C-alpha positions in Angstrom: -16.1 34.7 -51.1 -14.6 32.0 -53.5 -13.6 29.9 -50.5 -17.1 30.0 -49.0 -18.8 29.0 -52.4 -16.2 26.2 -52.8 -16.9 25.0 -49.1 -20.8 25.1 -49.7 -20.3 23.1 -53.0 -18.0 20.4 -51.4 -20.6 20.2 -48.6 -23.5 19.8 -51.0 -21.6 16.9 -52.8 -20.6 15.3 -49.5 -24.1 15.3 -48.1 -25.5 14.2 -51.7 -22.9 11.4 -51.8 -23.8 10.4 -48.2 -27.5 10.5 -48.9 -27.1 8.1 -52.0 -25.3 5.4 -50.1 -27.7 2.5 -49.0 -28.7 2.7 -45.3 -26.9 0.2 -43.0 -29.5 -2.4 -42.2 -28.7 -2.3 -38.3 -28.9 1.7 -38.2 -32.5 3.1 -37.7 -33.5 5.8 -40.1 -33.9 8.4 -37.3 -30.2 8.1 -36.2 -29.1 8.6 -39.9 -31.4 11.5 -40.4 -30.0 13.1 -37.1 -26.6 12.5 -38.4 -27.2 14.0 -41.8 -28.9 17.0 -40.1 -25.7 17.5 -37.8 -23.4 17.2 -40.8 -25.4 19.7 -42.9 -25.6 21.8 -39.8 -21.9 21.7 -39.3 -21.2 22.5 -43.0 -23.4 25.6 -42.8 -21.6 26.7 -39.7 -18.4 26.3 -41.3 -19.5 28.3 -44.3 -20.8 31.0 -42.3 -17.5 31.3 -40.4 -15.6 31.5 -43.7 -17.9 34.1 -44.9 -17.4 36.2 -41.7 -13.5 35.7 -42.0 -13.6 36.9 -45.6 -15.6 39.9 -44.6 -13.4 40.8 -41.7 -10.3 40.5 -44.0 -12.0 42.6 -46.6 -12.8 45.3 -44.0 -9.3 45.1 -42.7 -7.9 45.7 -46.2 -10.2 48.7 -46.6 -9.2 50.1 -43.4 -5.4 49.7 -44.2 -6.0 51.5 -47.6 -7.9 54.4 -45.9 -5.1 54.6 -43.3 -2.4 54.7 -46.2 -4.5 57.4 -48.0 -4.7 59.4 -44.7 -1.1 59.0 -44.3 -0.2 60.1 -47.8 -2.6 63.3 -47.2 -0.9 64.1 -44.1 2.5 63.8 -45.7 1.6 66.0 -48.5 0.3 68.7 -46.1 3.3 68.5 -44.1 5.6 68.8 -47.1 3.7 71.7 -48.2 4.0 73.4 -44.8 7.7 72.9 -44.7 8.1 74.3 -48.1 6.0 77.4 -47.3 8.0 77.8 -44.0 11.4 77.5 -45.8 10.2 79.8 -48.5 9.2 82.4 -45.8 12.6 82.0 -44.0 14.5 82.4 -47.3 12.6 85.5 -48.1 13.4 87.0 -44.7 17.1 86.0 -45.1 17.1 87.7 -48.6 15.4 91.0 -47.1 18.0 91.0 -44.3 20.8 90.6 -46.6 19.3 93.4 -48.9 18.9 95.6 -45.9 22.4 95.0 -44.6 23.9 95.6 -48.1 21.7 98.8 -48.4 23.1 100.0 -45.1 26.7 99.1 -45.8 26.8 100.8 -49.2 26.3 104.3 -48.1 28.8 103.8 -45.2 31.6 103.5 -47.7 
């Protein structure tokens, strides 16, 4: 946005400086007016393109931040699921060990 404002201000100064210069004696006023109009139009198009590019960049940044947040959420869910699965597996192994120990103890 700062670039767009800087471009608009620079264009304003350029057109103001151009408008203050004395007209060439051989150039008709219509030609000069058309030229000024074309310069202003080109500056406006440039400013518009800069604003669009800045908006597109901002949108990409927001999308990237959203993707990172989504990836973090998915990673947390995956970690939680893995922790839960490991806990269940350890509990089953402990139960199996206790069962085997209980069966082995009376056999002595």
